Structures are given as C-alpha cells and as structure tokens.
C-alpha positions in Angstrom: -11.2 258.4 15.0 -7.3 259.1 15.7 -5.5 262.6 15.7 -2.0 263.6 15.1 -1.1 264.7 19.4 0.9 267.4 20.5 2.5 267.6 23.2 3.0 270.8 24.9 4.7 270.9 28.1 5.0 274.2 30.1 1.5 276.2 30.2 3.0 279.4 29.8 3.0 282.1 27.6 5.6 281.2 25.2 4.3 277.9 25.0 0.6 278.7 24.2 2.0 281.0 21.1 3.7 278.7 19.5 1.0 276.0 19.8 -1.8 278.5 18.8 0.6 278.9 15.5 1.2 275.3 15.1 -1.7 273.1 16.7 -5.0 273.1 14.3 -6.6 270.1 13.6 -4.1 268.0 16.3 -5.1 266.6 19.6 -3.1 269.3 22.2 -2.1 267.5 25.5 -0.9 270.1 28.0 1.1 269.0 31.0 2.1 271.2 33.7 3.2 270.5 37.3 0.2 272.7 38.1 -3.3 271.1 37.0 -5.2 274.0 37.5 -3.0 276.2 35.6 -3.0 273.5 32.7 -6.9 273.7 32.8 -6.9 277.3 32.3 -4.9 277.3 29.6 -6.5 274.4 27.7 -9.6 276.5 28.6 -8.4 279.5 26.8 -7.2 277.0 23.8 -11.1 275.3 23.4 -12.5 279.3 23.7 -10.1 279.3 20.4 -11.4 276.1 18.9 -8.6 273.7 19.8 -9.2 270.4 21.0 -6.8 270.4 24.0 -6.5 268.2 26.7 -5.1 269.4 30.5 -2.8 267.0 32.3 -0.8 267.1 36.0 2.2 266.5 34.8 5.9 266.6 36.8 8.9 267.7 34.5 11.5 266.3 37.4 10.1 263.1 37.1 10.2 259.9 34.5 7.6 258.7 35.3 5.3 261.4 35.2 7.0 261.4 31.6 6.3 258.6 31.1 2.5 258.4 31.8 2.0 262.0 30.4 3.3 260.3 26.9 0.9 257.1 26.9 -2.1 259.8 27.8 -1.1 261.2 24.5 -0.4 257.9 22.7 -3.8 257.1 23.5 -5.4 259.5 21.1 -2.8 258.7 18.2 0.5 259.6 17.4 2.9 261.7 18.8 3.9 264.0 16.3 4.7 267.3 18.2 6.5 268.1 21.2 6.7 271.9 22.4 8.7 271.8 26.1 8.6 275.4 27.4 8.8 274.4 31.0 11.2 275.1 33.7 11.9 277.5 36.3 13.7 280.7 36.9 16.7 281.5 38.7 14.4 283.3 41.2 11.7 280.8 41.3 13.9 278.0 42.3 17.2 276.9 44.3 19.7 275.0 42.6 18.9 271.6 43.3 15.5 272.2 41.7 16.8 273.9 38.6 19.1 271.0 37.9 16.1 268.6 38.8 13.5 270.4 36.1 15.4 272.4 33.5 18.5 270.0 33.4 17.8 266.6 34.2 13.4 266.5 33.4 14.5 268.0 29.7 16.8 265.1 28.6 14.1 262.7 30.1 11.5 264.3 28.5 13.8 264.6 25.1 15.0 261.1 25.5 11.2 259.8 26.1 9.4 261.2 23.5 12.1 260.6 21.2 10.9 256.6 21.7 8.0 257.5 20.0 7.8 260.4 17.6 6.4 259.7 14.7 8.1 260.0 11.5 8.2 263.3 10.0 7.5 264.3 13.6 9.2 267.4 15.3 10.1 268.6 18.4 11.1 272.4 20.1 12.4 272.6 23.6 12.5 276.0 24.8 16.3 276.7 26.2 17.6 280.4 27.6 19.9 283.0 26.5 22.1 282.4 29.4 23.6 279.1 28.3 25.0 281.7 25.4 26.6 283.6 28.6 28.2 280.5 30.4 31.8 280.4 30.1 33.0 278.2 27.2 33.2 273.9 28.6 36.2 272.0 27.2 34.9 269.6 24.2 34.8 266.8 27.0 32.3 268.5 29.3 30.1 269.6 26.4 30.0 265.7 25.3 29.4 264.8 28.8 25.7 267.5 28.6 25.3 265.6 25.3 25.5 262.2 25.5 25.8 261.0 29.6 22.2 258.6 30.4 20.2 261.1 31.8 19.4 259.0 35.1 23.6 259.2 35.3 23.5 263.2 34.6 23.3 264.9 37.9 26.0 262.6 39.1 28.3 264.4 37.1 31.7 266.1 38.8 30.4 269.4 36.9 26.9 269.4 37.9 27.8 269.0 42.1 26.5 271.9 44.4 29.7 272.3 45.6 30.8 273.5 42.4 27.9 275.6 41.4 28.3 279.1 42.5 24.3 280.3 42.7 21.1 279.8 41.5 21.9 281.8 37.9 24.9 279.3 37.4 22.7 276.4 37.9 20.6 277.9 35.4 23.2 278.7 32.7 24.5 275.0 32.8 21.0 273.9 32.7 20.1 276.1 29.7 23.6 274.6 27.8 22.8 271.2 28.9 19.6 271.8 27.0 21.3 272.9 24.1 24.3 270.0 23.7 20.8 267.3 24.7 19.0 268.2 21.6 22.3 268.3 19.4 22.6 265.0 20.8 18.9 263.8 21.0 18.8 264.7 17.2 20.9 262.1 16.0 18.5 259.5 17.3 15.5 260.9 16.6 16.5 261.3 12.8 17.0 257.5 13.1 12.6 258.3 13.5 12.3 260.5 10.4 11.8 263.3 12.9 13.7 266.7 14.3 14.5 268.3 17.4 15.5 271.7 17.7 16.1 274.5 20.8 15.2 278.3 20.8 17.2 280.0 23.3 15.3 283.2 24.5 16.2 286.3 25.8 14.3 288.5 27.7 10.1 287.8 26.9 7.5 289.5 28.4 6.1 286.3 30.5 5.3 285.9 34.0 8.7 284.3 34.7 10.1 287.3 33.2 8.1 289.6 35.7 9.2 287.4 38.9 13.3 288.1 36.9 12.9 291.6 37.0 11.0 292.1 40.5 14.1 289.3 42.2 17.3 289.9 43.3 18.8 290.5 39.9 15.8 292.6 38.7 17.9 295.4 37.7 20.6 293.5 36.0 17.7 292.4 33.8 15.9 295.8 33.3 19.6 297.1 32.1 20.3 293.7 30.0 17.1 294.7 27.6 17.6 298.6 27.9 21.5 298.3 26.7 21.0 295.5 24.2 21.0 296.8 20.2 17.1 295.6 20.4 16.6 298.3 23.0 13.5 296.6 24.7 12.5 293.1 25.7 10.9 290.6 23.3 7.2 289.1 23.3 6.4 285.4 23.2 5.0 285.8 19.5 8.2 287.2 18.4 9.8 283.2 19.6 6.7 282.0 18.3 7.5 282.8 14.6 10.6 281.1 14.7 9.1 278.0 16.0 6.1 278.0 13.5 9.5 278.0 11.2 11.1 275.2 12.9 8.0 272.8 12.9 6.9 273.2 9.5 7.9 271.8 6.5 9.9 275.3 6.1 12.1 273.9 8.3 12.8 270.3 6.6 16.4 270.4 6.2 17.0 272.1 10.2 17.5 269.8 13.6 19.9 269.6 16.2 20.3 273.6 16.0 19.8 276.0 18.7 18.3 280.0 17.4 19.3 282.7 19.9 16.2 285.2 19.9 17.6 287.9 22.4 17.6 291.0 20.4 21.2 291.3 20.5 22.0 291.1 24.3 24.5 288.4 24.5 26.1 290.1 21.9 26.4 292.9 23.3 27.4 291.0 26.8 30.4 289.7 24.7 31.2 292.7 22.7 28.9 296.0 23.5 27.9 297.8 26.6 26.6 294.9 28.5 30.3 293.6 28.6 31.6 293.0 32.3 34.3 294.9 33.2 
C-alpha cells in the first residue's frame, strides 16, 4: 500500500518538532549527511509510533538530493517537505555555508518542486540573519531568487572576495532561501502545491549551543537578553507556525516568510540592539 510521503531533511530538533505534529500516517524519509544521526532520530520517531526511515543525504549534492527523492517516491506521492538542514557561522567555513545553506536549499526546492503532489506543501527553515542583512537592490534580490541553481555560486555578489566572514555568508544564504521560496512558490503553484519559509531567531538546539560557545557567543546571549521576549525560543514554538503552514488552515499562504525571533530583529533596527 502506498502512503503519502514526507521528506524531512536535517535530523535536528526543529525538524523533529515539526514532523511530530504533521507526520502522522505518513512515510517519513529522514535525510541527513550523518547517517548515524538520521538513524537515531528515526529510532526516536519509530518509538513514538511514526513510520520513519533514515537515509544518508548530502544537501550540497544534486545527485544525493535526487537519490533521496527517488527513494521517497518509491513509497508513494511526495506530499510534504520539511527542510531543516543547514550549518551555522560557527560550524563551517564560507564555502561550506554557501554550498549547503544557499546552493543546496535552492536545489532541494527545485527538485522537490518537480515531483510534489497536487495539494502538497513544504516549509524550509531560514534564519533571522537574512533579515538583518543590509538591503539588496531589486536586481540582486532577483538574481538570488531566479538564477538557475547551478549558476548561483558564480554570481559576482557571492564571490569569496566580496564576502566578509562566515556570518556574512550565512546572511546571504538565508536571504537567498527566502527569495528562492518566493520564486519557487510560483512553480509549485502550477502543480497545486505550496511552499513557505520560517526565519527563526535564537532557538535552543545543539546548533545554537555551538553559537553560544563560539566566537559570537556573547553577541547571541546579549541578543536574546535584549529582545522584547527576553529569552531564546524553543523548537516547539517554530513547529506551532509550521503546523499552520502545512495544514489546510494555511491553504492561502504560499511564497511567504515568517520571522519568529522574539522581536530580536525589531530590537536590532529600532531598539537596544541597534548597532551604534
């Protein structure tokens, strides 16, 4: 018997929180570059009653993405995409951030968009960092949104000589994620499907712990201390919004980005976090 299939990329806490809310009755294909991590996560999901299968998948490789999608299609129609994969500025060099967070996400949205079922829906996790990048020109935004994925990393604006550091690379990648979602929503819409993005602020996950203990740790701790919420967020708070976007209650929402950061970006522009 075929099932509706959920493709879940990035076997971390945010993806799990979303999948637990929305994956009941589905075949869930958990893809992660670290197979052991995917297996551990699949075991947790199976123990909670979900039908989950782990798979090694490299988001920086089109061939790996295509193989991953092919495995999912063998079980049934691809109905849901959760893209929660990525690396942070403290975890990887500039080249890896661009290959995974920027190029990889663009390829994933493109490839899933070719096969997503009528009525299908996806959500990709971006970041508040994309919202704090200085405004780009309309032409630059369109390049990030519409350049064929295989040509993205050849753009002059993404040349290593123009990227200051890993944080700048991450901000560009996350701005690109939001713009790609907007452009892909048009293509997905032709198949009767929807795609949106969520831009979380500081969420307590292992990735965030790397940031807290990294070179910008004090910056991030100061950020959540001085944001209106006065605290970091939780994976479940991101999943609350994802659940809406992936459900029929979100049927009129596509091509949109949802900033969920406890007001940190507002404080960055108009409050005590504003750069002096």
